[in-house]
LOMIBA-216564 format. One line per 8 residues: number of its first residue (from 1); their letters; for each residue x, y, z of C-alpha. Coordinates in pm, whole numbers, always signed. Layout:
BEGIN
NUM = A = X Y Z  ...
END
This chain:
BEGIN
1 = XXXXXXXX = +17577 -734 -2840  +17842 -526 -2663  +17727 -287 -2390  +17846 +19 -2583  +17678 -105 -2902  +17349 -162 -2721  +17358 +180 -2555  +17437 +364 -2879
9 = XXXXXXXX = +17170 +184 -3082  +16905 +236 -2813  +16999 +603 -2783  +16991 +657 -3160  +16652 +487 -3180  +16484 +661 -2887  +16650 +1003 -2872  +16776 +1033 -3228
17 = XXXXXXXX = +16446 +915 -3376  +16629 +667 -3599  +16466 +351 -3727  +16598 +25 -3585  +16733 -207 -3856  +16831 -574 -3853  +17054 -721 -4124  +17133 -1090 -4165
25 = XXXXXXXX = +17391 -1290 -4354  +17206 -1613 -4408  +17498 -1839 -4506  +17662 -1788 -4165  +17342 -1728 -3967  +17500 -1395 -3872  +17304 -1096 -3746  +17385 -723 -3751
33 = XXXXXXXX = +17196 -447 -3573  +17188 -85 -3674  +16971 +215 -3747  +16863 +416 -4047  +16787 +786 -4076  +16718 +1041 -4347  +16981 +1308 -4416  +16910 +1565 -4688
41 = XXXXXXXX = +16628 +1343 -4813  +16868 +1049 -4850  +16836 +738 -4635  +17155 +648 -4447  +17234 +322 -4270  +17454 +281 -3961  +17544 -85 -3909  +17731 -220 -3605
49 = XXXXXXXX = +17960 -523 -3598  +18228 -698 -3395  +18554 -798 -3561  +18470 -1165 -3602  +18180 -1099 -3841  +18267 -760 -3990  +18356 -904 -4333  +18001 -1035 -4381
57 = XXXXXXXX = +17822 -698 -4359  +17850 -641 -4736  +17666 -968 -4804  +17382 -917 -4558  +17029 -797 -4613  +16733 -672 -4414  +16367 -747 -4468  +16346 -468 -4726
65 = XXXXXXXX = +16703 -385 -4831  +17012 -563 -4959  +17349 -408 -4874  +17465 -463 -5231  +17180 -243 -5354  +17260 +49 -5123  +17502 +316 -5245  +17837 +307 -5067
73 = XXXXXXXX = +17812 +671 -4952  +17490 +585 -4766  +17646 +311 -4550  +17829 +379 -4225  +17988 +77 -4063  +18066 +91 -3691  +18333 -163 -3597  +18370 -253 -3228
81 = XXXXXXXX = +18715 -374 -3123  +18866 -474 -2789  +19207 -312 -2831  +19344 -9 -3014  +19586 -194 -3241  +19374 -451 -3424  +19160 -218 -3633  +19421 -76 -3874
89 = XXXXXXXX = +19367 -346 -4135  +18999 -253 -4158  +19074 +115 -4221  +19238 +28 -4553  +19003 -254 -4649  +18650 -231 -4511  +18442 -288 -4824  +18143 -66 -4898
97 = XXXXXXXX = +18068 +249 -4707  +18254 +454 -4449  +18389 +321 -4121  +18391 +430 -3759  +18598 +225 -3512  +18506 +208 -3142  +18711 +60 -2859  +18426 -111 -2674
105 = XXXXXXXX = +18632 -160 -2356  +18739 +204 -2323  +18421 +344 -2483  +18595 +579 -2722  +18621 +632 -3099  +18957 +526 -3237  +18898 +623 -3598  +18623 +791 -3798
113 = XXXXXXXX = +18600 +859 -4170  +18416 +1161 -4306  +18055 +1049 -4352  +17887 +1373 -4454  +17680 +1353 -4133  +17737 +1428 -3766  +17694 +1064 -3666  +18051 +1038 -3527
121 = XXXXXXXX = +17989 +1337 -3299  +17658 +1189 -3182  +17820 +851 -3109  +18098 +1030 -2917  +17833 +1204 -2708  +17665 +874 -2623  +18001 +709 -2540  +18082 +997 -2306
129 = XXXXXXXX = +17746 +947 -2137  +17825 +578 -2094  +18166 +660 -1943  +18001 +905 -1703  +17754 +638 -1593  +18037 +397 -1522  +18224 +663 -1325  +17914 +726 -1116
137 = XXXXXXXX = +17888 +354 -1049  +18249 +347 -931  +18181 +634 -691  +17894 +439 -536  +18093 +127 -441  +18108 +194 -68  +18090 -170 +39  +18378 -261 -194
145 = XXXXXXXX = +18592 +26 -65  +18517 -68 +296  +18625 -427 +230  +18942 -312 +55  +19032 -71 +336  +18972 -335 +606  +19192 -583 +419  +19475 -331 +386
153 = XXXXXXXX = +19448 -222 +752  +19466 -584 +866  +19760 -641 +632  +19937 -336 +773  +19897 -468 +1127  +20019 -814 +1030  +20317 -666 +843  +20409 -456 +1149
161 = XXXXXXXX = +20383 -756 +1382  +20581 -969 +1137  +20846 -703 +1084  +20829 -767 +711  +20595 -575 +474  +20651 -819 +186  +20588 -1158 +347  +20392 -1230 +666
169 = XXXXXXXX = +20515 -1504 +899  +20297 -1804 +975  +20322 -1727 +1348  +20165 -1384 +1297  +19898 -1520 +1063  +19808 -1788 +1315  +19798 -1532 +1597  +19568 -1302 +1400
177 = XXXXXXXX = +19315 -1568 +1303  +19430 -1779 +1008  +19232 -2090 +932  +19383 -2353 +1161  +19176 -2670 +1162  +19303 -2790 +1500  +19214 -2463 +1672  +18875 -2454 +1499
185 = XXXXXXXX = +18813 -2804 +1636  +18877 -2656 +1980  +18602 -2398 +1933  +18772 -2103 +1758  +18506 -2085 +1487  +18571 -1714 +1431  +18874 -1819 +1226  +18641 -1916 +941
193 = XXXXXXXX = +18576 -1542 +904  +18899 -1376 +1020  +19109 -1577 +774  +18924 -1397 +492  +19094 -1069 +588  +19448 -1202 +624  +19703 -1229 +342  +20039 -1400 +324
201 = XXXXXXXX = +20227 -1137 +125  +20215 -813 -69  +20157 -987 -404  +19880 -1196 -251  +19682 -899 -121  +19758 -696 -434  +19609 -960 -664  +19306 -1012 -440
209 = XXXXXXXX = +19228 -642 -399  +19271 -575 -772  +19021 -852 -845  +18780 -721 -579  +18800 -367 -721  +18759 -488 -1082  +18438 -674 -1003  +18308 -476 -711
217 = XXXXXXXX = +18188 -153 -870  +17964 -329 -1120  +17839 -617 -903  +17758 -383 -614  +17526 -193 -849  +17385 -505 -1013  +17298 -698 -697  +17260 -415 -448
225 = XXXXXXXX = +17473 -358 -141  +17298 -609 +85  +17302 -902 -157  +17654 -812 -272  +17776 -822 +90  +17592 -1149 +147  +17750 -1310 -162  +18095 -1198 -45
233 = XXXXXXXX = +18068 -1331 +311  +17873 -1649 +233  +18123 -1740 -38  +18420 -1661 +186  +18288 -1855 +484  +18191 -2150 +263  +18541 -2157 +114  +18691 -2138 +464
241 = XXXXXXXX = +18473 -2429 +576  +18577 -2648 +282  +18939 -2560 +346  +18885 -2657 +711  +18740 -2994 +604  +18971 -3085 +317  +19296 -2903 +392  +19343 -2967 +760
249 = XXXXXXXX = +19723 -2971 +773  +19792 -2618 +655  +19714 -2262 +751  +19489 -2085 +502  +19438 -1713 +456  +19302 -1478 +193  +18990 -1330 +37  +19015 -1570 -257
257 = XXXXXXXX = +18705 -1771 -167  +18491 -1459 -133  +18624 -1317 -460  +18560 -1644 -643  +18202 -1618 -517  +18175 -1271 -670  +18324 -1403 -992  +18061 -1676 -997
265 = XXXXXXXX = +17787 -1415 -948  +17933 -1213 -1236  +17941 -1520 -1464  +17578 -1606 -1379  +17470 -1250 -1457  +17674 -1243 -1778  +17540 -1579 -1895  +17179 -1477 -1839
273 = XXXXXXXX = +17227 -1159 -2042  +17495 -1289 -2281  +17305 -1182 -2592  +17274 -825 -2465  +17610 -749 -2303  +17848 -935 -2535  +18212 -1039 -2507  +18345 -726 -2339
281 = XXXXXXXX = +18181 -825 -2010  +18342 -1171 -2012  +18674 -1025 -2121  +18674 -790 -1824  +18603 -1062 -1568  +18828 -1308 -1747  +19122 -1090 -1642  +19025 -1123 -1277
289 = XXXXXXXX = +18984 -1499 -1322  +19335 -1532 -1468  +19489 -1325 -1191  +19320 -1539 -929  +19469 -1851 -1088  +19819 -1728 -1009  +19749 -1864 -665  +19587 -2174 -529
297 = XXXX = +19226 -2152 -418  +19367 -2049 -83  +19720 -1919 -32  +19889 -2158 +206
END
């Protein structure tokens, strides 16, 4: 279940005093969640679905009702999509009932047919609430912002010393604390930490800081600031140590190891709650994963 779908259904059930409904399409072992309510003494059904199973709604049934037995004007289908261009085909051909289309990544209604009720306005209200919650979460990401600022300050210093804002020289990186296995052998253990805040070029730091920002605001709220900070530094230091052991010939810099640790924490959280948060969560963090794979595990 997508986050927006879960929030809307819970809100309709608790605050809208709607009755929670479960429909199933037995042949595909497919499940749909929704609500029912009475409008002008007529029972209406609001049924939610992702794109991959939308076509099976008309053939599903609940414990007491079969979709085929419900009048078309009493069915409201809510389709959740992940981009604003894939839903057009459903507008013209969506089977029984009326349709409302929601972009579950942007939390907004893309299309809504006249349903004879104010359900579209109510859903819009709940989506706006969800957007506001996410904005509040982003405001409270102090640890993430501190890490981003430190990384950019360090990059600015290294760019100034290097005389090149686009690519930092190896001499400057080594001077400022890059992972250098020989020097670590001689007791400069601080390099296992300082290398996490150094970057080899503008694209390198841009990709890393985008990934940190994309994951940071949610994970900082999920795990709390202390555990979030611990995951970041433990992952980064562990990655530095493995680079020190297995990649002894090259300098290594970058926050990649720390960010991969955050990505792992996000995947663990998403897997544990996969039935509740749905594909949108994995889609969001999949983008960060792909960006990170532009580079090696450490930029050398």
